[in-house]
C-alpha positions in Angstrom: -28.9 13.6 25.5 -30.8 12.5 22.5 -33.6 15.0 23.3 -31.1 17.9 23.4 -29.3 16.9 20.3 -26.0 16.1 22.2 -25.9 12.4 21.1 -23.8 11.6 18.0 -26.0 9.1 16.2 -23.5 8.0 13.5 -22.5 4.4 14.2 -18.7 3.8 14.3 -17.5 1.0 12.0 -14.0 -0.4 11.9 -12.2 0.6 8.8 -10.4 -2.7 8.4 -6.8 -1.6 8.9 -5.9 -4.9 10.6 -6.8 -8.2 9.0 -6.9 -11.5 11.0 -4.4 -14.0 9.8 -5.5 -17.5 10.8 -2.1 -19.0 10.0 -0.1 -16.5 12.1 1.4 -17.9 15.3 0.1 -16.2 18.5 2.7 -14.3 20.4 3.6 -15.5 23.9 2.1 -13.5 26.8 5.4 -12.3 28.3 3.8 -9.8 30.8 1.2 -12.2 32.3 -0.8 -9.2 33.4 2.1 -7.7 35.4 2.2 -4.1 34.2 4.9 -2.9 36.8 8.6 -2.7 36.4 11.4 -2.4 39.0 13.8 -0.5 36.7 13.3 2.1 33.9 13.1 0.7 30.3 12.5 -2.9 31.5 8.9 -3.0 30.2 7.7 -0.7 27.4 4.3 -0.4 25.8 3.3 1.1 22.4 0.2 1.3 20.3 -0.9 3.2 17.1 -3.9 5.5 17.3 -5.6 6.8 14.2 -7.0 10.4 14.6 -9.3 11.8 12.0 -8.4 15.5 11.3 -9.8 18.0 8.9 -7.0 17.6 6.4 -6.7 13.8 6.7 -5.7 11.1 9.1 -2.9 11.4 11.8 -1.3 8.3 13.2 0.1 8.7 16.8 2.3 6.1 18.4 3.6 6.8 22.0 6.1 4.6 23.9 5.3 4.3 27.6 7.7 3.1 30.3 5.9 0.8 32.9 8.4 1.9 35.6 6.8 5.4 36.1 4.1 5.6 33.4 5.8 8.3 31.5 5.8 8.7 27.7 9.5 8.3 26.6 8.9 8.7 22.9 6.2 9.8 20.5 5.9 9.5 16.8 3.3 11.2 14.6 2.8 10.7 10.8 0.2 10.9 8.1 0.7 7.2 7.3 1.2 3.9 9.2 4.7 3.2 7.8 
């Protein structure tokens, strides 16, 4: 890949959005690795993804239902608020 110029050489560095707080209490692991649900809306998952666009950053946050793996909500914004 490098010989053909297909490899992106720029090293990715975290931009420091999240800071470690040593005094914060760790959350209890409620799922214990069980990512299945017997009924809809019993277990939900969300995360924030930062996407670099030509006119700035886009933050995308889907909410997924573990029952069937479908996205039940999606939020997009130009900030993390």
